[in-house]
C-alpha angles and dihedrals in degrees: 000000000000091000092059099042103042109021141027094222129055101228095051091074107015102090105045089059090046094049094050092044092048092047091053091045098056096030095056091048105030094046097047123124123166143153149183138225132222136185127209112193111192130196086248101060093202087065092053127110113194095178117051109164120200115187127189136168146171127341088036103224089164096173086065093057106097131185139173124231132180118257092205088230101107124295092329117123131199120223115211143171137212119253127242142037121230097162094112094058094041097046089048092050093050092044090053090050094047094048090045087052095050093046092048089050090050091047090053091056093048093046093054105034105023105036092135096052089042088064098039116122087347088271095119096055091040091054090044091053095051092046090047090054092047096050092047088058095044091051091053096049094041095046089048094047092047092046086057092044091049090052088054089049095052091051095046092050099042104120094228093056088048092051092054090061089062119092091205092063092054088071115083093215092067126073115223120178142155118255096192135345128226121276112236103174096111091050090052088049091053090055092051093050090047092060089040090058091051093051086048095050096040092047089052092057096083089048093052092044090058087059092058131086091243092071094047092048091049090054093050089049091055094044097049099065089049093051089048090051094051095045091051090049092053093044089051092052093049093053093048089055094047090046091052094048094047094050091046089054097049096045099072092045094061096053096089139008123285126262089255090058090049089053093047096052097078096045093070096065092036093059090044094055090048090057092049 
């Protein structure tokens, strides 16, 4: 973790990494635009179309992407659309990335310029801990949903799947083929950065938790019983020693009569002889 390697405190290195990873996540997904090219070679060459371009981009509402293809039956053309809609998962993923970026940017300003207010009344670390837990969960959900959405986008934009939608390609006399397929490398990178963000935020939970009062109160709760146990042990040992010393002192004193008693013993017979 960056907090262990680069800095002794969590907040000194947290935000720059969160900023960079969030930027990479929404830039590789939100800025994507791609396409594929197909060709339909009819028996009648005048009806052929060897360059059918199909473009799509974020937010991947593929059902709204339309294109026209020849039917190889005269001048008639067929209007088709791609299948699927992955806009919800893509937009949710980008939204999480943007808000994570904004929070990390705000946290950086607070850590640098308002460090005293951040620790005042334990309110800053507590809010930071709760937000970190929430963003960890959102990154996990958003990355998983977008990974499934990207899988659907790959299937819907597969040239082989698109060719099956064309009526002209169902006739063996016509030749249909893919000129080039869409490049999905940046979208794959966005999924990777999504899960990296989840690991980064989830791994940061413990370091943020140590800044809160909950961690310090838990340590005091664990240390108090140990202190009471040790104090009671020392107190018991002291009483035992004092008890032993006092008993050792009083035991010899009770072995014989006191000096007053020795002095009173001869007074009895003396007073008796005087009476006689």
